[in-house]
C-alpha positions in Angstrom: -0.1 0.1 0.0 1.4 3.4 -1.0 1.7 5.9 1.7 0.7 9.6 0.8 0.3 12.7 2.8 -3.0 14.6 3.3 -4.3 17.6 5.2 -6.4 18.0 8.1 -10.2 18.2 7.5 -11.6 19.4 10.8 -10.8 22.4 12.9 -11.9 24.1 16.0 -14.2 27.3 15.8 -12.4 28.9 18.9 -15.2 31.4 19.7 -17.6 28.6 20.1 -15.1 26.2 22.2 -16.1 25.9 25.7 -13.5 23.6 26.7 -15.9 20.9 27.9 -13.4 18.1 27.0 -16.0 16.1 25.4 -14.1 16.1 22.0 -10.9 15.2 23.9 -12.5 12.2 25.6 -14.3 11.0 22.8 -11.4 11.1 20.1 -10.7 7.7 19.2 -7.3 8.7 18.0 -6.4 11.0 21.0 -5.9 13.7 18.5 -7.2 16.7 20.4 -5.5 18.7 23.0 -6.1 21.9 25.2 -3.9 24.7 24.1 -4.0 28.2 25.2 -7.5 27.5 26.6 -9.0 26.0 23.5 -9.4 22.5 21.9 -6.9 21.9 19.4 -7.1 19.2 16.8 -3.6 17.7 16.0 -3.2 17.1 12.3 -0.4 14.7 12.7 -2.6 12.4 14.8 -6.0 13.1 13.3 -7.7 10.3 11.2 -10.5 12.5 9.7 -13.3 10.4 11.4 -15.4 13.2 12.2 -16.4 11.9 15.6 -15.6 15.2 17.3 -18.0 17.0 15.1 -20.7 14.5 16.0 -20.2 14.9 19.8 -19.5 18.7 20.2 -22.6 20.1 21.9 -21.2 23.7 21.2 -20.9 22.9 17.6 -17.4 24.0 17.9 -15.9 21.7 15.3 -16.2 22.5 11.6 -15.6 20.2 8.8 -13.5 21.6 5.9 -16.3 23.0 3.5 -16.2 22.3 -0.2 -19.5 24.4 -1.0 -17.8 27.4 -2.5 -15.7 25.0 -4.8 -18.6 23.1 -6.0 -20.7 26.0 -6.7 -17.9 27.3 -8.8 -17.8 24.1 -10.6 -21.4 24.1 -11.1 -21.2 27.6 -12.6 -18.3 26.7 -15.0 -18.7 25.7 -18.5 -17.0 22.4 -18.3 -18.8 19.0 -18.3 -19.7 18.1 -14.5 -20.1 14.6 -13.0 -21.5 13.7 -9.7 -20.3 10.5 -8.1 -23.0 9.4 -5.4 -22.3 6.9 -2.5 -24.7 4.0 -2.6 -25.7 4.8 0.9 -27.8 8.0 -0.4 -31.2 6.3 0.1 -30.7 5.9 3.8 -29.8 9.7 4.2 -32.5 11.1 1.8 -35.1 8.5 2.7 -38.0 11.0 2.2 -37.6 11.0 -1.6 -37.5 8.2 -4.4 -34.2 7.7 -5.6 -34.9 8.7 -9.0 -36.1 12.1 -8.0 -32.7 12.5 -6.2 -31.1 12.0 -9.4 -33.1 14.3 -11.1 -32.4 17.0 -8.5 -28.7 16.3 -8.7 -29.1 16.9 -12.7 -31.0 19.9 -11.8 -28.1 21.3 -9.9 -26.1 21.3 -13.2 -24.4 18.0 -13.3 -24.4 16.6 -16.8 -23.6 13.1 -15.4 -24.7 11.2 -12.4 -23.1 8.0 -11.4 -23.3 5.5 -8.4 -20.2 4.7 -6.8 -21.5 1.4 -6.3 -20.1 0.4 -9.6 -16.6 1.2 -8.1 -17.4 -1.0 -5.2 -18.0 -3.9 -7.7 -14.5 -3.2 -9.2 -12.9 -3.1 -5.9 -14.7 -6.4 -4.7 -13.4 -8.1 -7.8 -9.9 -6.9 -7.0 -10.0 -8.1 -3.3 -11.2 -11.8 -4.9 -8.2 -11.6 -7.1 -5.7 -10.7 -4.2 -7.3 -13.5 -2.0 -7.2 -16.0 -4.8 -3.6 -15.3 -5.5 -2.6 -15.5 -2.1 -5.1 -17.2 0.1 -2.9 -17.4 3.2 -2.4 -13.7 3.4 -3.8 -11.4 6.1 -5.3 -8.1 4.7 -6.9 -5.0 6.1 -9.4 -3.7 3.7 -8.6 -0.1 2.4 -12.1 0.9 1.5 -12.3 3.4 4.7 -9.8 6.3 4.7 -10.1 6.7 8.6 -9.0 3.0 9.1 -6.1 3.5 6.6 -5.2 6.6 8.5 -5.3 4.8 11.7 -3.1 2.2 10.7 -0.5 4.5 9.2 -0.3 7.0 12.0 -0.5 4.5 15.0 0.1 0.9 13.8 3.0 1.3 11.0 4.0 -2.3 11.7 0.6 -3.3 9.9 1.2 -1.1 6.8 2.3 -4.2 4.8 -1.2 -5.7 5.5 -3.1 -2.8 3.9 -4.6 -4.1 0.8 -3.0 -2.5 -2.2 -6.5 -1.7 -3.7 -8.0 1.7 -4.0 -11.2 2.7 -2.6 -14.6 2.7 -4.5 -14.5 6.3 -4.8 -11.0 6.4 -6.4 -11.7 3.3 -8.7 -15.0 5.1 -9.8 -13.2 8.1 -10.5 -10.4 6.4 -12.5 -13.0 4.8 -14.9 -15.0 8.0 -15.3 -11.7 9.8 -16.4 -11.2 7.2 -19.1 -14.8 7.6 -20.1 -15.1 11.6 -20.1 -11.5 12.5 -20.3 -9.5 14.9 -18.1 -11.2 18.0 -18.8 -14.4 17.3 -16.9 -15.1 18.3 -13.3 -15.8 15.3 -10.8 -17.7 15.7 -7.5 -17.9 12.9 -5.0 -21.1 12.9 -2.7 -21.1 10.9 0.4 -21.6 10.6 4.2 -18.0 10.3 5.3 -15.9 13.3 6.6 -12.8 11.1 6.0 -13.3 11.0 2.1 -12.3 14.7 2.2 -9.0 13.8 3.7 -8.6 11.0 1.2 -9.0 13.4 -1.7 -6.4 15.7 -0.2 -3.6 13.0 -0.2 -1.1 13.9 -2.6 -1.1 10.7 -4.4 -4.6 11.3 -5.3 -4.4 14.7 -6.5 -6.4 15.3 -9.7 -8.5 12.3 -9.2 -11.5 14.0 -7.9 -12.2 17.8 -8.0 -14.4 18.0 -4.8 -15.7 15.9 -2.1 -19.0 16.9 -0.6 -21.0 15.4 2.3 -24.6 14.6 2.4 -25.1 17.6 4.9 -23.5 19.6 2.5 -25.7 18.5 -0.5 -28.6 19.5 1.7 -27.2 22.9 2.2 -26.6 23.3 -1.4 -30.1 22.3 -2.4 -31.4 24.9 0.1 -29.1 27.7 -1.1 -30.0 27.1 -4.7 -33.9 26.6 -4.1 -34.0 23.2 -5.5 -36.7 21.1 -4.3 -35.8 17.5 -4.6 -39.2 16.3 -4.1 -40.5 18.3 -7.2 -37.5 17.3 -9.6 -37.9 15.1 -12.7 -37.3 11.3 -12.3 -34.0 10.1 -13.6 -31.7 7.2 -13.6 -28.0 6.9 -12.9 -25.7 7.0 -16.0 -23.9 3.6 -16.9 -21.9 1.7 -16.1 -24.5 0.5 -13.7 -23.6 -1.1 -10.3 
């Protein structure tokens, strides 16, 4: 598994922090310390899981926002591609999936793809890996928070990280082959750690932006798009 550096995707909003120590206690990587009377995230220890954002009652933790960059992409003249994590029906359970795809097209995306296709490719790669070395022991690399945890805290296990990219990266590489390098691609999913994965230097240029489902809701609201009243549509092929 190739190691590559990224950047921190969560920060403390100092004026909101009340030093309640909740984030310090709840961080699974012990990556938050109190410094100068404020909770500070240590980038060299953070795995980007986003748990501190979830547990902070003061809303003093902020995820790196992609909204401005995504809006800039949507306003550009280039072809735009949305890559959607297959968990989206669990988040947007109040609307039919076809209508959600239609809403994404209404935002300005020319193509909408489900990353489940990339998961199919990755699962086949894992099968080939196991078949070729049935006695090997591997840690799946589909979750960037797990990968970061191993890299930072258990470096002796780095050789056990499967040498296979995540479904997000696999999908992006296929779509680059289909559409060329002059398209703009935005991944949309539930996971904060995906932002960190996209910022790794070894994946630069694979995907232009990563947006969470929370940000997608904000984008719909800011642009006045009602996903419930959008035209039904289907994902572009290749299908998952």
